[in-house]
N, CA and C atoms as an extended XYZ file, in Angstrom:
357
Properties=species:S:1:pos:R:3:atomname:S:1:resname:S:1:resid:I:1 pbc="F F F"
N       -80.416       -8.212      -42.545 N   MET     1
C       -79.033       -8.422      -42.759 CA  MET     1
C       -78.234       -8.050      -41.528 C   MET     1
N       -77.230       -8.794      -41.338 N   THR     2
C       -76.364       -8.510      -40.197 CA  THR     2
C       -75.137       -7.775      -40.657 C   THR     2
N       -74.770       -6.828      -39.850 N   GLU     3
C       -73.587       -6.053      -40.239 CA  GLU     3
C       -72.347       -6.645      -39.578 C   GLU     3
N       -71.287       -6.623      -40.297 N   LYS     4
C       -70.007       -7.130      -39.798 CA  LYS     4
C       -69.258       -6.006      -39.094 C   LYS     4
N       -68.411       -6.431      -38.162 N   ALA     5
C       -67.590       -5.446      -37.461 CA  ALA     5
C       -66.587       -4.863      -38.424 C   ALA     5
N       -66.224       -3.619      -38.192 N   PRO     6
C       -65.269       -3.012      -39.112 CA  PRO     6
C       -63.934       -3.764      -39.100 C   PRO     6
N       -63.306       -3.850      -40.222 N   ALA     7
C       -62.053       -4.579      -40.389 CA  ALA     7
C       -60.863       -3.794      -39.875 C   ALA     7
N       -61.031       -2.601      -39.462 N   THR     8
C       -59.916       -1.770      -39.021 CA  THR     8
C       -59.568       -1.948      -37.552 C   THR     8
N       -60.265       -2.845      -36.841 N   ALA     9
C       -59.964       -3.053      -35.420 CA  ALA     9
C       -58.586       -3.696      -35.277 C   ALA     9
N       -57.798       -3.156      -34.352 N   LYS    10
C       -56.443       -3.670      -34.133 CA  LYS    10
C       -56.417       -4.514      -32.858 C   LYS    10
N       -55.594       -5.582      -32.796 N   PRO    11
C       -55.500       -6.381      -31.582 CA  PRO    11
C       -54.831       -5.576      -30.458 C   PRO    11
N       -55.196       -5.862      -29.229 N   ILE    12
C       -54.627       -5.155      -28.085 CA  ILE    12
C       -53.217       -5.689      -27.833 C   ILE    12
N       -52.235       -4.789      -27.792 N   PRO    13
C       -50.856       -5.264      -27.586 CA  PRO    13
C       -50.649       -5.688      -26.133 C   PRO    13
N       -49.880       -6.782      -25.957 N   THR    14
C       -49.530       -7.253      -24.603 CA  THR    14
C       -48.058       -6.961      -24.362 C   THR    14
N       -47.720       -6.785      -23.094 N   LYS    15
C       -46.329       -6.481      -22.765 CA  LYS    15
C       -45.504       -7.771      -22.808 C   LYS    15
N       -44.433       -7.715      -23.501 N   SER    16
C       -43.528       -8.870      -23.542 CA  SER    16
C       -42.403       -8.628      -22.540 C   SER    16
N       -41.681       -9.675      -22.203 N   LYS    17
C       -40.586       -9.559      -21.244 CA  LYS    17
C       -39.496       -8.642      -21.774 C   LYS    17
N       -39.247       -8.707      -23.044 N   ALA    18
C       -38.204       -7.882      -23.635 CA  ALA    18
C       -38.588       -6.416      -23.581 C   ALA    18
N       -39.854       -6.111      -23.676 N   ALA    19
C       -40.282       -4.723      -23.675 CA  ALA    19
C       -40.196       -4.117      -22.285 C   ALA    19
N       -40.329       -4.926      -21.223 N   THR    20
C       -40.286       -4.389      -19.870 CA  THR    20
C       -38.869       -4.196      -19.368 C   THR    20
N       -37.905       -4.861      -19.926 N   ARG    21
C       -36.516       -4.724      -19.509 CA  ARG    21
C       -35.917       -3.441      -20.064 C   ARG    21
N       -35.004       -2.903      -19.282 N   ALA    22
C       -34.282       -1.729      -19.766 CA  ALA    22
C       -33.257       -2.200      -20.780 C   ALA    22
N       -32.975       -1.395      -21.773 N   PRO    23
C       -31.979       -1.796      -22.765 CA  PRO    23
C       -30.603       -1.942      -22.119 C   PRO    23
N       -29.849       -2.938      -22.575 N   ALA    24
C       -28.522       -3.209      -22.023 CA  ALA    24
C       -27.606       -2.037      -22.311 C   ALA    24
N       -26.873       -1.642      -21.277 N   GLN    25
C       -25.945       -0.536      -21.460 CA  GLN    25
C       -24.594       -1.086      -21.854 C   GLN    25
N       -23.958       -0.396      -22.713 N   LYS    26
C       -22.632       -0.810      -23.134 CA  LYS    26
C       -21.633       -0.381      -22.071 C   LYS    26
N       -20.758       -1.315      -21.711 N   THR    27
C       -19.739       -0.987      -20.723 CA  THR    27
C       -18.394       -0.948      -21.407 C   THR    27
N       -17.611       -0.029      -21.001 N   THR    28
C       -16.267        0.063      -21.554 CA  THR    28
C       -15.311       -0.612      -20.591 C   THR    28
N       -14.362       -1.381      -21.085 N   PRO    29
C       -13.423       -2.053      -20.190 CA  PRO    29
C       -12.583       -1.017      -19.440 C   PRO    29
N       -12.450       -1.255      -18.141 N   LYS    30
C       -11.644       -0.358      -17.323 CA  LYS    30
C       -10.183       -0.731      -17.477 C   LYS    30
N        -9.353        0.249      -17.530 N   THR    31
C        -7.929       -0.009      -17.656 CA  THR    31
C        -7.343       -0.203      -16.269 C   THR    31
N        -6.474       -1.159      -16.141 N   LYS    32
C        -5.843       -1.437      -14.864 CA  LYS    32
C        -4.684       -0.475      -14.664 C   LYS    32
N        -4.507        0.010      -13.442 N   PRO    33
C        -3.387        0.908      -13.210 CA  PRO    33
C        -2.073        0.127      -13.272 C   PRO    33
N        -1.078        0.769      -13.768 N   VAL    34
C         0.231        0.138      -13.884 CA  VAL    34
C         0.873        0.148      -12.508 C   VAL    34
N         1.256       -1.044      -11.989 N   PRO    35
C         1.844       -1.076      -10.650 CA  PRO    35
C         3.217       -0.409      -10.637 C   PRO    35
N         3.454        0.335       -9.602 N   THR    36
C         4.757        0.965       -9.449 CA  THR    36
C         5.625        0.084       -8.575 C   THR    36
N         6.890        0.361       -8.558 N   GLN    37
C         7.795       -0.460       -7.765 CA  GLN    37
C         7.576       -0.265       -6.279 C   GLN    37
N         7.057        0.876       -5.872 N   GLU    38
C         6.850        1.142       -4.463 CA  GLU    38
C         5.722        0.279       -3.897 C   GLU    38
N         4.663        0.070       -4.664 N   LYS    39
C         3.486       -0.625       -4.176 CA  LYS    39
C         3.512       -2.124       -4.436 C   LYS    39
N         4.501       -2.629       -5.108 N   SER    40
C         4.511       -4.050       -5.451 CA  SER    40
C         4.719       -4.885       -4.194 C   SER    40
N         3.989       -5.981       -4.120 N   LYS    41
C         4.066       -6.885       -2.983 CA  LYS    41
C         4.879       -8.108       -3.375 C   LYS    41
N         5.533       -8.760       -2.406 N   PRO    42
C         6.277       -9.968       -2.748 CA  PRO    42
C         5.320      -11.079       -3.174 C   PRO    42
N         5.750      -11.854       -4.118 N   VAL    43
C         4.929      -12.936       -4.642 CA  VAL    43
C         5.068      -14.137       -3.716 C   VAL    43
N         3.944      -14.667       -3.276 N   VAL    44
C         3.938      -15.836       -2.405 CA  VAL    44
C         3.565      -17.042       -3.242 C   VAL    44
N         4.427      -18.045       -3.237 N   LYS    45
C         4.169      -19.241       -4.014 CA  LYS    45
C         3.231      -20.147       -3.230 C   LYS    45
N         2.171      -20.581       -3.863 N   ARG    46
C         1.211      -21.461       -3.207 CA  ARG    46
C         1.603      -22.912       -3.454 C   ARG    46
N         1.496      -23.695       -2.415 N   VAL    47
C         1.834      -25.113       -2.490 CA  VAL    47
C         0.539      -25.900       -2.412 C   VAL    47
N         0.448      -26.930       -3.205 N   LYS    48
C        -0.757      -27.757       -3.185 CA  LYS    48
C        -0.903      -28.438       -1.838 C   LYS    48
N        -2.148      -28.560       -1.385 N   LEU    49
C        -2.439      -29.156       -0.090 CA  LEU    49
C        -2.027      -30.619       -0.061 C   LEU    49
N        -2.146      -31.311       -1.190 N   ASN    50
C        -1.781      -32.733       -1.236 CA  ASN    50
C        -0.286      -32.922       -0.994 C   ASN    50
N         0.523      -31.976       -1.467 N   ALA    51
C         1.960      -32.092       -1.264 CA  ALA    51
C         2.301      -31.946        0.207 C   ALA    51
N         1.585      -31.089        0.919 N   ILE    52
C         1.826      -30.909        2.348 CA  ILE    52
C         1.368      -32.139        3.111 C   ILE    52
N         0.217      -32.678        2.761 N   LYS    53
C        -0.304      -33.845        3.467 CA  LYS    53
C         0.595      -35.056        3.278 C   LYS    53
N         1.172      -35.216        2.097 N   SER    54
C         2.002      -36.387        1.860 CA  SER    54
C         3.319      -36.295        2.619 C   SER    54
N         3.743      -35.078        2.985 N   ALA    55
C         4.988      -34.925        3.713 CA  ALA    55
C         4.821      -35.268        5.186 C   ALA    55
N         3.600      -35.249        5.704 N   LYS    56
C         3.368      -35.543        7.110 CA  LYS    56
C         3.460      -37.045        7.366 C   LYS    56
N         3.892      -37.391        8.574 N   THR    57
C         3.985      -38.785        8.976 CA  THR    57
C         2.639      -39.244        9.495 C   THR    57
N         2.247      -40.434        9.127 N   LYS    58
C         0.977      -40.971        9.601 CA  LYS    58
C         1.118      -41.334       11.073 C   LYS    58
N         0.177      -40.856       11.870 N   MET    59
C         0.204      -41.105       13.307 CA  MET    59
C        -0.710      -42.280       13.638 C   MET    59
N        -0.297      -43.101       14.601 N   VAL    60
C        -1.073      -44.241       15.056 CA  VAL    60
C        -1.454      -43.989       16.498 C   VAL    60
N        -2.717      -44.129       16.810 N   ARG    61
C        -3.197      -43.895       18.169 CA  ARG    61
C        -3.338      -45.236       18.881 C   ARG    61
N        -2.808      -45.300       20.112 N   ASP    62
C        -2.872      -46.526       20.880 CA  ASP    62
C        -2.943      -46.166       22.361 C   ASP    62
N        -3.439      -47.070       23.181 N   ASN    63
C        -3.549      -46.854       24.620 CA  ASN    63
C        -2.666      -47.854       25.354 C   ASN    63
N        -2.023      -47.372       26.412 N   TYR    64
C        -1.177      -48.230       27.225 CA  TYR    64
C        -1.507      -48.003       28.686 C   TYR    64
N        -1.317      -49.046       29.479 N   THR    65
C        -1.420      -48.890       30.926 CA  THR    65
C        -0.019      -49.017       31.494 C   THR    65
N         0.224      -48.299       32.580 N   MET    66
C         1.531      -48.351       33.214 CA  MET    66
C         1.352      -48.138       34.712 C   MET    66
N         2.312      -48.573       35.467 N   PRO    67
C         2.231      -48.352       36.907 CA  PRO    67
C         2.264      -46.857       37.240 C   PRO    67
N         1.697      -46.513       38.378 N   ALA    68
C         1.635      -45.106       38.787 CA  ALA    68
C         3.031      -44.515       38.961 C   ALA    68
N         3.996      -45.348       39.353 N   THR    69
C         5.364      -44.834       39.530 CA  THR    69
C         5.973      -44.401       38.204 C   THR    69
N         5.724      -45.182       37.150 N   ASP    70
C         6.233      -44.814       35.817 CA  ASP    70
C         5.523      -43.563       35.296 C   ASP    70
N         4.241      -43.457       35.584 N   TYR    71
C         3.501      -42.265       35.171 CA  TYR    71
C         4.034      -41.037       35.905 C   TYR    71
N         4.386      -41.223       37.169 N   ALA    72
C         4.962      -40.121       37.938 CA  ALA    72
C         6.304      -39.703       37.337 C   ALA    72
N         7.059      -40.664       36.808 N   LEU    73
C         8.314      -40.333       36.120 CA  LEU    73
C         8.042      -39.449       34.897 C   LEU    73
N         6.995      -39.795       34.150 N   LEU    74
C         6.630      -38.981       32.982 CA  LEU    74
C         6.284      -37.552       33.387 C   LEU    74
N         5.501      -37.425       34.452 N   VAL    75
C         5.107      -36.102       34.930 CA  VAL    75
C         6.334      -35.320       35.388 C   VAL    75
N         7.250      -35.993       36.090 N   GLY    76
C         8.480      -35.336       36.550 CA  GLY    76
C         9.353      -34.877       35.392 C   GLY    76
N         9.474      -35.728       34.352 N   LEU    77
C        10.258      -35.346       33.172 CA  LEU    77
C         9.617      -34.164       32.446 C   LEU    77
N         8.305      -34.157       32.409 N   LYS    78
C         7.583      -33.055       31.763 CA  LYS    78
C         7.833      -31.753       32.516 C   LYS    78
N         7.815      -31.807       33.854 N   LYS    79
C         8.066      -30.607       34.658 CA  LYS    79
C         9.495      -30.109       34.480 C   LYS    79
N        10.451      -31.027       34.419 N   SER    80
C        11.845      -30.598       34.241 CA  SER    80
C        12.063      -29.974       32.862 C   SER    80
N        11.352      -30.463       31.865 N   CYS    81
C        11.431      -29.839       30.534 CA  CYS    81
C        10.836      -28.435       30.564 C   CYS    81
N         9.732      -28.262       31.276 N   LEU    82
C         9.114      -26.940       31.402 CA  LEU    82
C        10.045      -25.965       32.107 C   LEU    82
N        10.746      -26.430       33.136 N   GLN    83
C        11.692      -25.561       33.847 CA  GLN    83
C        12.849      -25.156       32.944 C   GLN    83
N        13.195      -26.025       32.006 N   ALA    84
C        14.267      -25.715       31.057 CA  ALA    84
C        13.773      -24.853       29.900 C   ALA    84
N        12.450      -24.576       29.871 N   GLY    85
C        11.901      -23.705       28.823 CA  GLY    85
C        11.366      -24.464       27.626 C   GLY    85
N        11.161      -25.761       27.755 N   LEU    86
C        10.665      -26.571       26.644 CA  LEU    86
C         9.323      -27.173       27.028 C   LEU    86
N         8.274      -26.782       26.319 N   LYS    87
C         6.955      -27.356       26.565 CA  LYS    87
C         6.863      -28.656       25.774 C   LYS    87
N         6.604      -29.742       26.461 N   VAL    88
C         6.612      -31.061       25.828 CA  VAL    88
C         5.373      -31.841       26.267 C   VAL    88
N         4.909      -32.699       25.390 N   LYS    89
C         3.775      -33.562       25.697 CA  LYS    89
C         4.286      -34.916       26.169 C   LYS    89
N         3.415      -35.657       26.857 N   LYS    90
C         3.817      -36.979       27.361 CA  LYS    90
C         4.175      -37.917       26.207 C   LYS    90
N         3.407      -37.842       25.126 N   GLY    91
C         3.688      -38.687       23.970 CA  GLY    91
C         5.048      -38.385       23.358 C   GLY    91
N         5.434      -37.119       23.374 N   GLU    92
C         6.755      -36.747       22.839 CA  GLU    92
C         7.866      -37.285       23.719 C   GLU    92
N         7.630      -37.296       25.039 N   LEU    93
C         8.623      -37.882       25.943 CA  LEU    93
C         8.769      -39.379       25.706 C   LEU    93
N         7.649      -40.053       25.495 N   LEU    94
C         7.707      -41.495       25.223 CA  LEU    94
C         8.458      -41.765       23.914 C   LEU    94
N         8.199      -40.948       22.905 N   ARG    95
C         8.896      -41.133       21.625 CA  ARG    95
C        10.386      -40.873       21.757 C   ARG    95
N        10.756      -39.862       22.556 N   ALA    96
C        12.178      -39.578       22.779 CA  ALA    96
C        12.842      -40.748       23.486 C   ALA    96
N        12.135      -41.316       24.475 N   GLY    97
C        12.674      -42.481       25.180 CA  GLY    97
C        12.862      -43.674       24.253 C   GLY    97
N        11.915      -43.875       23.347 N   LEU    98
C        12.044      -44.977       22.384 CA  LEU    98
C        13.253      -44.781       21.480 C   LEU    98
N        13.498      -43.554       21.066 N   ARG    99
C        14.651      -43.301       20.198 CA  ARG    99
C        15.959      -43.509       20.948 C   ARG    99
N        15.977      -43.150       22.231 N   LEU   100
C        17.176      -43.404       23.028 CA  LEU   100
C        17.401      -44.901       23.197 C   LEU   100
N        16.331      -45.649       23.428 N   LEU   101
C        16.463      -47.104       23.546 CA  LEU   101
C        16.920      -47.738       22.234 C   LEU   101
N        16.470      -47.198       21.129 N   ALA   102
C        16.854      -47.753       19.831 CA  ALA   102
C        18.344      -47.557       19.552 C   ALA   102
N        18.945      -46.530       20.144 N   LYS   103
C        20.375      -46.271       19.934 CA  LYS   103
C        21.263      -47.151       20.807 C   LYS   103
N        20.699      -47.765       21.835 N   GLN   104
C        21.496      -48.591       22.746 CA  GLN   104
C        21.831      -49.936       22.118 C   GLN   104
N        22.810      -50.575       22.704 N   SER   105
C        23.169      -51.922       22.231 CA  SER   105
C        22.085      -52.904       22.667 C   SER   105
N        22.089      -54.070       22.061 N   ALA   106
C        21.087      -55.088       22.376 CA  ALA   106
C        21.190      -55.533       23.832 C   ALA   106
N        22.417      -55.612       24.366 N   GLU   107
C        22.610      -56.056       25.742 CA  GLU   107
C        22.016      -55.052       26.735 C   GLU   107
N        22.271      -53.768       26.535 N   SER   108
C        21.747      -52.764       27.466 CA  SER   108
C        20.229      -52.648       27.338 C   SER   108
N        19.706      -52.870       26.145 N   LEU   109
C        18.257      -52.871       25.948 CA  LEU   109
C        17.623      -54.027       26.702 C   LEU   109
N        18.242      -55.222       26.623 N   MET   110
C        17.715      -56.389       27.329 CA  MET   110
C        17.732      -56.184       28.838 C   MET   110
N        18.781      -55.566       29.348 N   SER   111
C        18.837      -55.355       30.796 CA  SER   111
C        17.773      -54.338       31.231 C   SER   111
N        17.478      -53.322       30.410 N   ALA   112
C        16.436      -52.347       30.736 CA  ALA   112
C        15.061      -53.000       30.711 C   ALA   112
N        14.822      -53.866       29.751 N   VAL   113
C        13.535      -54.555       29.659 CA  VAL   113
C        13.363      -55.508       30.836 C   VAL   113
N        14.428      -56.205       31.225 N   LYS   114
C        14.351      -57.130       32.369 CA  LYS   114
C        14.050      -56.374       33.657 C   LYS   114
N        14.587      -55.155       33.818 N   GLU   115
C        14.274      -54.332       34.995 CA  GLU   115
C        12.790      -54.009       35.041 C   GLU   115
N        12.198      -53.710       33.907 N   ILE   116
C        10.775      -53.376       33.836 CA  ILE   116
C         9.936      -54.609       34.160 C   ILE   116
N        10.340      -55.760       33.630 N   GLN   117
C         9.576      -56.989       33.864 CA  GLN   117
C         9.621      -57.420       35.311 C   GLN   117
N        10.722      -57.163       35.998 N   GLN   118
C        10.859      -57.555       37.393 CA  GLN   118
C        10.113      -56.628       38.330 C   GLN   118
N         9.898      -55.416       37.913 N   ALA   119
C         9.249      -54.425       38.799 CA  ALA   119
C         7.779      -54.692       38.992 C   ALA   119
């Protein structure tokens, strides 16, 4: 006859993930300190980036050729602005000139254009 193993044998326990973790600690909510009038900072209102972008003017990039004498005029105007304490770019000078031309009468504009064409 063969003898059977005793029925009192217990299975070997394996470690589960829950058993290896430390028990969760209870945290109490921290109370925020009440701000005093001395430490309060001014509130800065944030503006959406899209609102700022829509306010900007769209710029167009273009290239032009001009005679060296006209370019020298631009450089001279830029230097005179610097002497007056105003730092200006060549493109800003060209835009200022365009606005001055736009304010002139049609006759004076035509005479200025004819001078350029003849040169």
